[in-house]
N, C-alpha and C positions, 0 to 999 in steps of 0.2 A: 581391479582398480585399487588394490590394497597396498601397493608399493609406495614408498615415500614420494617418488616423483609425481605419480598420478594424484596424490593427495595434497600436493603443494599448492600454495596460493597461485592463482592464475590471473594475469593482467586482463582487465576488461577493455572493451571498445577497440579491439585490434582486428576484428573481422574473422576471428577464429571460431570454429564450432565450440559451443559451450554446454551442449545438452548432456555431456558426460560428467561435467564438473558441478553443475548446479544442484544435482541431487545429493552430493556428498560434501557440501560445504560445511556441514556441522562437524565433519571429521577433519577437514582441512584447516579449520579455524577453531579457536576456543569457543565453547558453546555451553549453554545451560539447557537442560532437558526439563520438559513439563510432561509428566505422565499422562496417559489417556484418562478420560473420564471414567469413574467407577460405574457410571450408568450410560454406556455409549448409545448414541442415537443414530439409526440408519435411515436414510431417506427412502421412502417407498418408491417403487417404479410405476410410473403411469403409462399412458399410451405413447409408445416410442415413435419418433418420426425421423426421417432422413433429412439431412441438410439440403437446401436448394443448391442446384449446380452452379448458379450464377448470382452475382450481386451487382448493383449499380454503384459505380464509384468514378469520380472525376470525369463525369460526362460520358461514360462508356460502360458497357456490360463486361464484367470481369469474372474470372473463374474463382469460385470459392476454394476449390482444391489448391489452386495456385497460391492463394493468400495463406492457407494453412501450411503449405510446404515452405514458402519463402520466409515465413516467420518462425520456422523450426518449432511448430506447435507440438507440444508433448501431451497436453490434456485439454479437452473441451467438454464441459459439463453444463447442461442446460436443465434448469428446474423450472417448473410452472406450478404454482400453488403448492409448493413443497414437494412435488413429485418429480422424479427423473424423467425427462422427455427425450434426452439425447446424451450419450456418453461415449467418448472415444479417446484412445490413447495411442501415441506414436513415439518413435525414437525411444528414449529412455523413460518415458512417462508410464504411469500406471496408477490404479486406484489406491495402492498402498505406498506409492513412491512419494517421499518428501521433496518439496521444491522450495527454492528460495523466493521469498515474497518480493524482494526489493521494496519499492515504496508503497506497495499494497499494505505493508506494515503500518504506515502512517495512519490509516483509517482505524486499525485496531487500537493504536495509542489514543486517538481521539475518543474512541468509545470507552476505553478504560478511564479516561479523564471525566467523561460524563457520569460514570458510575461513582467515581471518587467524589465528585461534587454532590451527588445525591446522598452519599454516605456521610457527608460533612467533613471529609478529610481536606477538601478545598472549599473555602468559604464562598467564593464567587469567582467567575472568570474575569471579572473586572479587577481582581487583585493583581498586583505585580508578580510576575512569574518568579522573580528573584527573592520573594518572600519565603519560598519553599525549598531553596537549595543554596548553600553558601557559595558554591563555585559560580553561580550566575551573577553574583555581585561583582562588579568590576568588569563585566563583559558587556557586549552590545545589548544584552537582555535585561540589564539592571533597570528596574522601574517600568519595564514594558508590560502591558496587561497580558494575561493569559489568552484572552480572546484575540488580540492582535497576532499573537504567535500561532494560535490555532488557524488563523486565516492567512498564514504566510505573509504577514504584514508587519513584521518586527522592525523593519528598517535596517537590519544588519547588512553590512557589505557582503555581497555574495555573487558568485558566477557559477551556475550549474550547467556549464557547457561541456558535455561529455566528449566532444571532439577536440577540446583544447587541453593538452596535457598539463598546462600551467593553471588551470581553473581551480576554484575552491573545492569543487567536488572531488578532484583528484587529490588534493591535499587532505581532504577528509578521509579518503581511502588509505592514505599513508598512516593515519592515526591507528589503523587496524593492524599495522605491522609491528607495533611496539615502539615506534619512534616517540610517541607520547600517548597519553590516554585520551579517551573521548571527552571526558570531563575537562581535561586541560585544553583540548582543541576548542571546545565551546567557550571556555573562559577567555580564550585569546581573541574572540571575535570583536569586530569594531563596528560602530554605528556609521551608516551613510545617509539614511533618510529618517525623517520623523516617523515614529511608529504610527500605523494606521493610515499612511498616505499612499502606499504602493503595495499591491499584491505581487510579490516576486517569489517564485518558487525557490525554496531554500531548505535543503535537507538538514542544515544545522538547526533550523527552527524546530524540527521534530525531535532532534537529539536533545535540545533544551527542554522540550515538553516531557521527554522521558526522564530527564534529570529531575524536573519538577515533580512528576508523578511519584517517583521513588521516594523523594524527600517528603512528600505530603503523606503518603500511606505508611512510611517507615518500613518498607519492604522492597525487595527487588521487583522489577517489572515482571519477570517471569513468575515469581511467586504470586503476585497479585493477579496476573492474567489466569494462572492455573485455577484460582479460587473463583474468579468473577466471570470468566468466559469458557475456559476449557471444560470445567466440570458441569456448569449449568447447561451448556449447549450440547453436551454429550459427545465431545470429540472422540472419535473412534481410534485414533492413533496418538502416540506421543508427539509432542511438538518440540521445537528447539528455537532458542534465540542465539544467534551469533554474538559473541562478546569481544571486547578488547582484552588485552593482557591483564587488566585489572578486574575483569569479570563484569564490566558494565555492558549491558545490552546495547547493541546497535539499533536503537529504536527507529532510526531513519529508514531502515530497510533490511533488518537481519532476521526476520521471522521465517521459520521453515515448518510447513504443514503439508498434509495431503490435500488433494483437490476437494474432497467432500468436506473437510474441516475448514478450508478457505470459504467454501460456499455457505457455511453456517453463519458467518458474519453477514453476508448479503441477505440471507433468509431472515435473520434476526431483525435487520433493518426493514425489510419488506413487511414484516409483521409489526412494525412500529415499536420494536423493542420487547415485544412479548414472545416468550418461548414456552409453548405448551402450558399456558396459563400463568407463567411466572414472568413478571415485569423485570427482565434482566437489566435493561437500560431504560431510563425514563422516555416516554413517548415524546415529550417536548424537546428532549435532547436530540432524538432522531430527526425531528422536524427542523431544529435549528442547525444541526450539522450538515443537512443536505439542502440548504438554500443559500443563495447569495444575498446578503442583506445590507451590503455597503456598496456605494458607487464604485469603489476600486476593486471589488470582487465580482462584478457582473461579467457575463460572457463577453469576451473580447478585451478585457482589461488585464488579466493576469499576465505576467512577464516571465520568460525564462530565456537565459542566454542572450539577452538583448532583444528578443523578438516577443510579440504578443501572441497569446493563445486564444482560440475561439471559444474555449470553455470558461465557465465561471468557477468560483471556488467557495466551499463551505468550511466546515471544521475538518480539514484534512481529507475531504471528499471532493472529487471533480464533478462539475455540473455541466453536462453537454448542453449546447444551445437547443432551443425548441421548447415546446409546451407539454412534453410528455412527463415532466417531473423526474426524469431518469437521473441517476448519479452513478459514479464509478470510483472504485479504488484502483489506482494505476501504478504499475512499477516498470522500471526499465526492462528492456528486452521483451516487451509486450506481455506483461502480467496484468490480468484484469479480474475484478469482480464488478460486473455490470448489473445494475438493478433497474428494471422497468416496471414501475407500479401499475401502469395501465394493463399490461398482460400478466401481472403478478408473477413475473419471471426473474430469475437470477441466472446469469451466465458467468462461469469461471473459465478463463482461458489462460493457460500457463505455457510459456514459450521460451525459446532461447535464440531469438532472432540474431543471427551472427553479424548482420550488418548494422545493428543498432549502435548509435553513437559514433559511427565512423565518419559521419557527416551530419550536418543539421538540415537534412532534407527528408521529404516524405519517402523517397525511394529507399533511403537507409532505415529510417525508423518505422515506417509503415503504420503510423498511428491512425491516419485517416482511413486506411484500408481496413484496419481492425474495427473502427467505428462503423464502417459500411457493412462489415460482416455482422456486427451486432444488430444493426438496423434490419438486415435481411432475415436474421433468425427471428427477431421480434415480429416482423411482418408475417412470417410463416406461422408463428404461434397465434396471431390474430385471426 
Protein backbone atom coordinates (compact mmCIF):
# COMPACT_ATOMS: atom_id res chain seq x y z
CA UNK A 1 0.00 0.00 0.00
CA UNK A 2 2.92 2.33 -0.49
CA UNK A 3 2.23 3.59 -3.99
CA UNK A 4 0.70 7.01 -4.64
CA UNK A 5 -2.58 5.56 -5.88
CA UNK A 6 -3.25 3.51 -2.75
CA UNK A 7 -2.36 6.46 -0.52
CA UNK A 8 -4.57 8.92 -2.39
CA UNK A 9 -7.67 10.42 -0.86
CA UNK A 10 -10.66 8.14 -1.26
CA UNK A 11 -14.25 9.37 -1.51
CA UNK A 12 -16.56 8.27 1.29
CA UNK A 13 -20.08 6.83 1.30
CA UNK A 14 -19.79 5.11 -2.08
CA UNK A 15 -20.30 1.55 -0.82
CA UNK A 16 -16.69 0.55 -1.46
CA UNK A 17 -14.56 -1.39 1.05
CA UNK A 18 -12.61 1.02 3.24
CA UNK A 19 -10.76 -1.23 5.69
CA UNK A 20 -7.53 -0.93 3.70
CA UNK A 21 -7.71 2.89 3.61
CA UNK A 22 -8.72 3.83 7.15
CA UNK A 23 -5.46 2.60 8.79
CA UNK A 24 -3.26 4.69 6.46
CA UNK A 25 -5.12 7.98 6.40
CA UNK A 26 -2.37 9.71 8.35
CA UNK A 27 -0.14 8.98 5.31
CA UNK A 28 -2.72 9.93 2.70
CA UNK A 29 -3.51 13.28 4.37
CA UNK A 30 -1.40 15.92 6.10
CA UNK A 31 -1.17 14.96 9.77
CA UNK A 32 0.40 15.79 13.11
CA UNK A 33 2.04 13.10 15.20
CA UNK A 34 1.76 12.74 18.97
CA UNK A 35 4.50 10.52 20.40
CA UNK A 36 3.52 7.68 22.72
CA UNK A 37 3.58 8.28 26.46
CA UNK A 38 6.97 7.96 28.14
CA UNK A 39 5.21 5.78 30.72
CA UNK A 40 2.96 3.48 28.66
CA UNK A 41 0.12 1.71 30.43
CA UNK A 42 -1.04 -1.77 29.36
CA UNK A 43 -4.44 -3.08 30.39
CA UNK A 44 -4.18 -6.34 32.36
CA UNK A 45 -5.96 -9.41 31.04
CA UNK A 46 -8.84 -10.71 33.13
CA UNK A 47 -11.02 -13.77 32.70
CA UNK A 48 -11.67 -14.01 28.97
CA UNK A 49 -15.09 -14.86 27.59
CA UNK A 50 -16.51 -15.71 24.18
CA UNK A 51 -19.15 -13.52 22.60
CA UNK A 52 -22.73 -14.84 22.62
CA UNK A 53 -23.75 -16.38 19.31
CA UNK A 54 -27.00 -14.46 19.01
CA UNK A 55 -28.47 -11.11 19.95
CA UNK A 56 -32.03 -9.77 20.05
CA UNK A 57 -32.70 -6.99 17.58
CA UNK A 58 -35.74 -5.61 15.80
CA UNK A 59 -38.05 -8.24 17.24
CA UNK A 60 -35.96 -11.23 16.23
CA UNK A 61 -32.93 -13.27 17.22
CA UNK A 62 -29.97 -12.28 15.04
CA UNK A 63 -26.45 -13.58 14.55
CA UNK A 64 -23.66 -11.73 16.34
CA UNK A 65 -21.17 -12.95 13.75
CA UNK A 66 -23.34 -11.58 10.95
CA UNK A 67 -23.37 -8.16 12.63
CA UNK A 68 -19.57 -8.17 12.94
CA UNK A 69 -19.08 -9.26 9.33
CA UNK A 70 -21.65 -6.92 7.79
CA UNK A 71 -20.17 -3.91 9.57
CA UNK A 72 -16.64 -4.79 8.44
CA UNK A 73 -15.48 -4.95 12.05
CA UNK A 74 -11.71 -4.67 12.44
CA UNK A 75 -11.40 -4.50 16.24
CA UNK A 76 -13.58 -5.41 19.21
CA UNK A 77 -12.17 -4.82 22.68
CA UNK A 78 -14.16 -5.38 25.88
CA UNK A 79 -12.87 -4.17 29.25
CA UNK A 80 -14.49 -4.77 32.62
CA UNK A 81 -13.14 -3.03 35.71
CA UNK A 82 -10.09 -2.11 33.70
CA UNK A 83 -9.27 -5.68 32.62
CA UNK A 84 -9.48 -7.17 29.13
CA UNK A 85 -12.38 -9.63 28.92
CA UNK A 86 -12.54 -10.03 25.14
CA UNK A 87 -10.30 -8.93 22.29
CA UNK A 88 -10.41 -9.78 18.60
CA UNK A 89 -9.18 -8.34 15.32
CA UNK A 90 -10.32 -8.90 11.75
CA UNK A 91 -9.53 -7.70 8.24
CA UNK A 92 -6.81 -5.03 8.52
CA UNK A 93 -7.26 -4.53 12.27
CA UNK A 94 -4.75 -5.28 14.99
CA UNK A 95 -3.71 -4.24 18.49
CA UNK A 96 -0.99 -2.02 17.01
CA UNK A 97 -2.97 -0.78 14.00
CA UNK A 98 -4.00 2.87 13.97
CA UNK A 99 -7.60 3.59 13.01
CA UNK A 100 -9.47 6.74 12.08
CA UNK A 101 -11.79 7.89 14.84
CA UNK A 102 -14.23 9.87 12.77
CA UNK A 103 -16.60 11.53 15.24
CA UNK A 104 -15.31 9.59 18.23
CA UNK A 105 -12.78 12.45 18.21
CA UNK A 106 -15.53 14.80 19.32
CA UNK A 107 -15.57 13.25 22.79
CA UNK A 108 -11.79 13.73 23.07
CA UNK A 109 -12.20 17.42 22.20
CA UNK A 110 -14.91 17.82 24.83
CA UNK A 111 -12.64 16.22 27.40
CA UNK A 112 -9.75 18.55 26.55
CA UNK A 113 -12.11 21.52 26.95
CA UNK A 114 -13.04 20.27 30.42
CA UNK A 115 -9.34 20.18 31.32
CA UNK A 116 -8.80 23.67 29.86
CA UNK A 117 -11.66 25.02 31.98
CA UNK A 118 -10.14 23.45 35.10
CA UNK A 119 -6.75 24.98 34.26
CA UNK A 120 -8.26 28.44 33.80
CA UNK A 121 -7.56 28.77 30.08
CA UNK A 122 -11.33 29.03 29.57
CA UNK A 123 -13.18 31.12 32.17
CA UNK A 124 -16.54 29.35 31.93
CA UNK A 125 -18.54 27.48 29.31
CA UNK A 126 -21.13 30.25 29.49
CA UNK A 127 -18.56 32.44 27.70
CA UNK A 128 -19.03 33.20 24.03
CA UNK A 129 -16.98 30.75 21.98
CA UNK A 130 -15.95 33.66 19.73
CA UNK A 131 -14.08 35.26 22.67
CA UNK A 132 -11.28 32.74 22.14
CA UNK A 133 -10.59 32.74 18.39
CA UNK A 134 -10.79 35.69 15.96
CA UNK A 135 -12.02 33.58 13.03
CA UNK A 136 -15.19 32.74 14.99
CA UNK A 137 -16.17 36.40 14.96
CA UNK A 138 -18.45 37.04 11.99
CA UNK A 139 -19.45 33.37 11.75
CA UNK A 140 -22.56 31.56 12.97
CA UNK A 141 -20.67 31.06 16.24
CA UNK A 142 -20.23 34.71 17.16
CA UNK A 143 -21.65 35.32 20.66
CA UNK A 144 -22.83 31.67 20.99
CA UNK A 145 -21.98 30.11 24.36
CA UNK A 146 -19.41 27.33 24.53
CA UNK A 147 -22.00 25.17 26.30
CA UNK A 148 -24.49 25.48 23.44
CA UNK A 149 -21.80 24.41 20.97
CA UNK A 150 -20.75 21.50 23.21
CA UNK A 151 -24.37 20.34 23.12
CA UNK A 152 -24.66 20.63 19.31
CA UNK A 153 -27.10 23.50 19.83
CA UNK A 154 -25.29 26.38 18.13
CA UNK A 155 -28.14 27.18 15.75
CA UNK A 156 -25.75 27.17 12.77
CA UNK A 157 -27.28 26.13 9.44
CA UNK A 158 -26.22 22.56 8.75
CA UNK A 159 -27.14 19.32 7.00
CA UNK A 160 -25.16 16.20 8.00
CA UNK A 161 -26.75 13.85 5.46
CA UNK A 162 -23.98 11.52 4.31
CA UNK A 163 -26.13 10.19 1.48
CA UNK A 164 -26.64 13.69 0.01
CA UNK A 165 -23.61 14.78 -2.07
CA UNK A 166 -24.71 18.42 -1.75
CA UNK A 167 -24.95 18.39 2.05
CA UNK A 168 -22.81 20.53 4.35
CA UNK A 169 -20.83 17.55 5.59
CA UNK A 170 -19.63 16.91 2.03
CA UNK A 171 -18.63 20.56 1.71
CA UNK A 172 -16.76 20.18 4.97
CA UNK A 173 -14.84 17.29 3.43
CA UNK A 174 -13.92 19.50 0.48
CA UNK A 175 -12.13 21.80 2.91
CA UNK A 176 -9.67 18.96 3.49
CA UNK A 177 -8.57 18.99 -0.14
CA UNK A 178 -7.02 22.45 0.00
CA UNK A 179 -9.91 24.36 -1.57
CA UNK A 180 -10.06 26.38 1.66
CA UNK A 181 -8.87 25.94 5.23
CA UNK A 182 -10.96 24.53 8.05
CA UNK A 183 -10.87 27.87 9.85
CA UNK A 184 -12.17 29.59 6.71
CA UNK A 185 -14.91 26.98 6.37
CA UNK A 186 -16.14 27.58 9.92
CA UNK A 187 -15.86 31.35 9.46
CA UNK A 188 -18.29 31.08 6.54
CA UNK A 189 -21.08 29.37 8.49
CA UNK A 190 -24.45 31.07 8.85
CA UNK A 191 -27.07 31.14 11.60
CA UNK A 192 -30.44 29.41 11.13
CA UNK A 193 -31.88 28.98 14.65
CA UNK A 194 -31.41 30.79 17.96
CA UNK A 195 -28.62 29.15 19.99
CA UNK A 196 -29.85 26.67 22.60
CA UNK A 197 -33.14 25.94 20.85
CA UNK A 198 -32.38 22.80 18.81
CA UNK A 199 -29.89 19.96 19.24
CA UNK A 200 -28.84 19.31 15.65
CA UNK A 201 -25.82 17.14 14.96
CA UNK A 202 -23.27 19.39 13.31
CA UNK A 203 -19.61 18.53 12.73
CA UNK A 204 -18.82 22.22 12.22
CA UNK A 205 -19.74 22.74 15.88
CA UNK A 206 -16.86 20.51 16.94
CA UNK A 207 -14.50 22.13 14.48
CA UNK A 208 -15.40 25.47 16.09
CA UNK A 209 -14.71 23.93 19.51
CA UNK A 210 -11.27 22.88 18.30
CA UNK A 211 -10.57 26.40 17.09
CA UNK A 212 -11.68 27.80 20.43
CA UNK A 213 -9.55 25.28 22.36
CA UNK A 214 -6.39 26.08 20.41
CA UNK A 215 -7.00 29.79 20.86
CA UNK A 216 -7.64 29.43 24.58
CA UNK A 217 -4.57 27.34 25.41
CA UNK A 218 -2.26 29.05 22.91
CA UNK A 219 -1.11 25.73 21.46
CA UNK A 220 -2.22 23.29 18.81
CA UNK A 221 -4.81 20.69 19.75
CA UNK A 222 -2.26 17.93 19.14
CA UNK A 223 0.27 19.52 21.50
CA UNK A 224 -2.32 20.04 24.21
CA UNK A 225 -3.70 16.52 23.89
CA UNK A 226 -0.18 15.07 24.07
CA UNK A 227 0.39 16.72 27.45
CA UNK A 228 -3.09 16.33 28.93
CA UNK A 229 -4.27 12.90 27.72
CA UNK A 230 -1.61 10.94 25.81
CA UNK A 231 1.07 11.17 28.51
CA UNK A 232 -1.07 10.89 31.68
CA UNK A 233 -3.13 7.96 30.33
CA UNK A 234 -0.06 6.08 29.16
CA UNK A 235 -0.86 5.79 25.47
CA UNK A 236 1.23 2.88 24.25
CA UNK A 237 1.50 4.00 20.62
CA UNK A 238 1.91 7.27 18.81
CA UNK A 239 -1.26 9.03 17.72
CA UNK A 240 -2.09 11.29 14.80
CA UNK A 241 -4.40 14.16 13.98
CA UNK A 242 -5.40 14.55 10.33
CA UNK A 243 -5.02 18.23 9.37
CA UNK A 244 -5.90 20.59 6.57
CA UNK A 245 -3.21 22.11 4.35
CA UNK A 246 -2.70 24.88 6.93
CA UNK A 247 -1.90 22.36 9.65
CA UNK A 248 -5.15 22.78 11.58
CA UNK A 249 -6.45 19.57 13.13
CA UNK A 250 -9.74 18.17 11.85
CA UNK A 251 -11.15 18.10 15.36
CA UNK A 252 -14.57 16.99 14.09
CA UNK A 253 -13.20 13.53 13.30
CA UNK A 254 -9.51 13.27 12.39
CA UNK A 255 -7.94 11.43 15.33
CA UNK A 256 -6.01 8.19 14.71
CA UNK A 257 -5.19 5.86 17.61
CA UNK A 258 -4.84 2.16 18.35
CA UNK A 259 -7.79 0.25 19.90
CA UNK A 260 -6.27 0.16 23.41
CA UNK A 261 -5.56 3.88 23.37
CA UNK A 262 -9.13 4.65 22.25
CA UNK A 263 -10.30 2.54 25.19
CA UNK A 264 -8.36 4.71 27.64
CA UNK A 265 -10.76 7.61 27.17
CA UNK A 266 -13.71 5.34 28.01
CA UNK A 267 -11.88 3.93 31.00
CA UNK A 268 -10.95 7.43 32.19
CA UNK A 269 -14.61 8.42 32.14
CA UNK A 270 -15.70 5.15 33.75
CA UNK A 271 -13.35 6.08 36.59
CA UNK A 272 -14.94 9.53 36.84
CA UNK A 273 -11.87 11.27 35.48
CA UNK A 274 -9.36 9.59 37.81
CA UNK A 275 -6.42 7.67 36.34
CA UNK A 276 -4.30 5.71 38.79
CA UNK A 277 -4.86 8.28 41.50
CA UNK A 278 -4.46 11.36 39.31
CA UNK A 279 -7.57 13.44 38.56
CA UNK A 280 -6.90 13.96 34.85
CA UNK A 281 -10.30 15.54 34.15
CA UNK A 282 -12.62 16.88 36.88
CA UNK A 283 -15.27 14.44 38.06
CA UNK A 284 -17.96 17.11 37.77
CA UNK A 285 -17.02 17.58 34.10
CA UNK A 286 -17.41 13.84 33.48
CA UNK A 287 -20.86 13.96 35.10
CA UNK A 288 -21.95 17.04 33.14
CA UNK A 289 -20.59 15.77 29.84
CA UNK A 290 -22.50 12.50 30.08
CA UNK A 291 -25.99 13.74 30.91
CA UNK A 292 -28.73 15.51 29.00
CA UNK A 293 -29.67 18.55 31.07
CA UNK A 294 -31.76 20.56 28.59
CA UNK A 295 -35.20 19.78 27.14
CA UNK A 296 -33.84 19.83 23.57
CA UNK A 297 -30.98 17.39 24.39
CA UNK A 298 -33.17 14.66 25.90
CA UNK A 299 -33.44 11.25 24.20
CA UNK A 300 -35.61 11.52 21.12
CA UNK A 301 -34.91 15.23 20.62
CA UNK A 302 -31.55 15.47 18.75
CA UNK A 303 -31.87 15.87 14.98
CA UNK A 304 -29.66 14.70 12.12
CA UNK A 305 -30.35 14.98 8.39
CA UNK A 306 -33.94 16.04 9.09
CA UNK A 307 -34.79 13.04 11.28
CA UNK A 308 -34.84 12.64 15.05
CA UNK A 309 -32.60 10.27 17.00
CA UNK A 310 -33.61 8.05 19.95
CA UNK A 311 -30.51 9.09 21.88
CA UNK A 312 -29.86 12.12 24.07
CA UNK A 313 -26.80 14.34 23.90
CA UNK A 314 -24.28 15.66 26.44
CA UNK A 315 -21.02 17.48 25.83
CA UNK A 316 -20.12 15.66 22.59
CA UNK A 317 -21.18 12.30 24.07
CA UNK A 318 -24.22 10.31 22.97
CA UNK A 319 -26.65 9.11 25.63
CA UNK A 320 -28.62 5.94 24.80
CA UNK A 321 -32.19 5.80 26.12
CA UNK A 322 -32.81 3.81 29.28
CA UNK A 323 -31.81 3.95 32.91
CA UNK A 324 -28.35 2.35 32.76
CA UNK A 325 -26.50 5.65 32.59
CA UNK A 326 -24.56 4.42 29.56
CA UNK A 327 -22.90 6.82 27.13
CA UNK A 328 -21.07 6.56 23.83
CA UNK A 329 -18.55 8.23 21.59
CA UNK A 330 -19.71 7.43 18.04
CA UNK A 331 -18.18 7.88 14.60
CA UNK A 332 -19.33 7.15 11.08
CA UNK A 333 -18.68 3.71 9.62
CA UNK A 334 -19.53 2.30 13.09
CA UNK A 335 -16.75 3.49 15.39
CA UNK A 336 -17.66 3.29 19.08
CA UNK A 337 -16.48 3.76 22.62
CA UNK A 338 -19.38 2.43 24.71
CA UNK A 339 -19.30 2.90 28.49
CA UNK A 340 -21.72 1.00 30.76
CA UNK A 341 -21.31 2.13 34.39
CA UNK A 342 -23.50 -0.66 35.83
CA UNK A 343 -21.15 -3.42 34.63
CA UNK A 344 -18.08 -1.15 34.88
CA UNK A 345 -17.35 -1.95 31.27
CA UNK A 346 -15.90 -0.22 28.22
CA UNK A 347 -16.38 -1.55 24.70
CA UNK A 348 -14.38 -0.31 21.72
CA UNK A 349 -15.61 -1.29 18.27
CA UNK A 350 -13.73 -0.10 15.18
CA UNK A 351 -15.28 -0.76 11.81
CA UNK A 352 -15.35 0.09 8.12
CA UNK A 353 -19.02 -0.62 7.34
CA UNK A 354 -18.95 -0.22 3.56
CA UNK A 355 -22.68 0.48 3.28
CA UNK A 356 -22.58 3.32 5.82
CA UNK A 357 -24.01 6.57 4.49
CA UNK A 358 -25.14 5.09 1.20
CA UNK A 359 -28.71 5.54 2.45
CA UNK A 360 -30.37 6.91 5.58
CA UNK A 361 -31.57 3.48 6.69
CA UNK A 362 -30.75 0.99 9.42
CA UNK A 363 -29.88 -1.58 6.77
CA UNK A 364 -27.09 0.71 5.53
CA UNK A 365 -25.82 2.30 8.75
CA UNK A 366 -26.55 -0.60 11.16
CA UNK A 367 -26.42 1.66 14.20
CA UNK A 368 -29.34 -0.10 15.85
CA UNK A 369 -27.68 -3.47 15.29
CA UNK A 370 -24.48 -2.22 16.92
CA UNK A 371 -26.44 -1.01 19.95
CA UNK A 372 -28.06 -4.45 20.17
CA UNK A 373 -24.58 -5.99 20.07
CA UNK A 374 -23.43 -3.82 22.97
CA UNK A 375 -26.55 -4.70 24.96
CA UNK A 376 -25.82 -8.39 24.39
CA UNK A 377 -22.21 -8.05 25.48
CA UNK A 378 -23.18 -6.08 28.59
CA UNK A 379 -25.80 -8.71 29.48
CA UNK A 380 -23.12 -11.40 29.18
CA UNK A 381 -20.88 -9.43 31.55
CA UNK A 382 -23.72 -9.17 34.07
